[in-house]
C-alpha positions as CSV (number, residue, x, y, z in Angstrom):
1,X,144.6,41.2,-26.5
2,X,143.4,37.6,-26.8
3,X,145.5,34.8,-28.4
4,X,144.6,31.3,-29.3
5,X,147.4,28.8,-28.6
6,X,147.2,25.4,-30.4
7,X,149.7,22.8,-29.3
8,X,149.6,19.1,-28.6
9,X,152.6,19.3,-26.3
10,X,152.0,20.2,-22.6
11,X,155.5,21.7,-22.2
12,X,155.1,24.0,-25.2
13,X,151.7,25.0,-23.8
14,X,153.1,25.9,-20.4
15,X,156.0,27.9,-21.8
16,X,154.2,29.7,-24.6
17,X,151.1,30.5,-22.6
18,X,153.3,31.8,-19.8
19,X,155.3,34.0,-22.2
20,X,152.1,35.4,-23.7
21,X,150.6,36.1,-20.3
22,X,153.8,37.9,-19.2
23,X,153.2,40.1,-22.3
24,X,149.7,40.9,-21.1
25,X,147.9,38.6,-23.5
26,X,145.0,36.5,-22.5
27,X,145.4,32.9,-23.8
28,X,142.8,30.3,-24.9
29,X,144.4,26.9,-25.6
30,X,143.4,24.0,-27.8
31,X,145.1,20.6,-28.5
32,X,143.8,20.2,-32.1
33,X,143.8,22.6,-35.0
34,X,140.3,21.6,-36.4
35,X,138.6,22.4,-33.0
36,X,140.7,25.6,-32.6
37,X,139.6,26.8,-36.1
38,X,136.0,26.0,-35.4
39,X,136.2,28.0,-32.2
40,X,138.0,30.8,-34.1
41,X,135.1,31.0,-36.6
42,X,132.7,31.4,-33.7
43,X,134.9,33.8,-31.7
44,X,138.0,35.2,-33.5
45,X,141.0,36.4,-31.4
46,X,143.8,38.8,-32.1
47,X,146.6,36.3,-32.5
48,X,147.0,32.6,-33.4
49,X,150.0,30.6,-32.2
50,X,150.3,27.1,-33.6
51,X,153.0,24.8,-32.1
52,X,151.9,21.4,-33.5
53,X,154.4,18.8,-34.5
54,X,153.2,18.2,-38.1
55,X,155.0,16.6,-41.0
56,X,153.3,19.2,-43.3
57,X,153.6,22.7,-41.7
58,X,153.3,24.4,-45.1
59,X,149.9,22.8,-45.7
60,X,148.8,23.6,-42.2
61,X,149.7,27.3,-42.7
62,X,147.7,27.4,-45.9
63,X,144.7,25.7,-44.3
64,X,144.8,28.2,-41.4
65,X,145.0,31.2,-43.7
66,X,141.6,30.2,-45.2
67,X,140.0,30.8,-41.8
68,X,142.3,33.2,-39.9
69,X,143.2,36.7,-40.9
70,X,144.9,37.7,-37.7
71,X,148.7,37.4,-37.2
72,X,149.9,33.8,-37.2
73,X,152.9,32.6,-35.3
74,X,154.2,29.1,-36.2
75,X,156.5,27.1,-33.9
76,X,158.4,24.4,-35.9
77,X,161.6,22.4,-35.7
78,X,164.3,21.3,-38.2
79,X,163.3,24.1,-40.5
80,X,165.7,25.0,-43.3
81,X,166.0,28.6,-44.5
82,X,164.0,27.7,-47.6
83,X,161.3,26.1,-45.6
84,X,161.2,29.0,-43.2
85,X,160.7,31.4,-46.2
86,X,158.0,29.1,-47.7
87,X,156.1,29.3,-44.4
88,X,156.3,33.1,-44.4
89,X,155.2,33.2,-48.1
90,X,152.3,30.9,-47.3
91,X,151.0,33.3,-44.7
92,X,152.9,32.8,-41.4
93,X,153.8,36.2,-39.9
94,X,156.5,34.8,-37.7
95,X,158.3,31.4,-37.5
96,X,159.9,30.3,-34.3
97,X,162.2,27.3,-34.4
98,X,162.6,24.7,-31.6
99,X,164.5,24.7,-29.4
100,X,163.4,28.2,-28.4
101,X,163.8,30.3,-25.3
102,X,161.5,32.9,-23.8
103,X,164.2,34.8,-22.1
């Protein structure tokens, strides 16, 4: 299984990539969503994990869903229950809230 991990935070990248690799998943990383989506169109993977600190996560999920049909995991913070449900309704398959633990 191959995953794309998009994050602008080195700590998130280290933790999430490590957790994915422990699960037997190969990981390709990117710092910016546009470049990750361009690469995705060229070579799709089995999973997309997006851990970007964005003021508009709902818009981001909708934009991603125009390109990506694979499962989408979104890492966010300060997410209310309603916002969490909106992200799922917009196309996220799983929403992880910061702070998180991989234990």
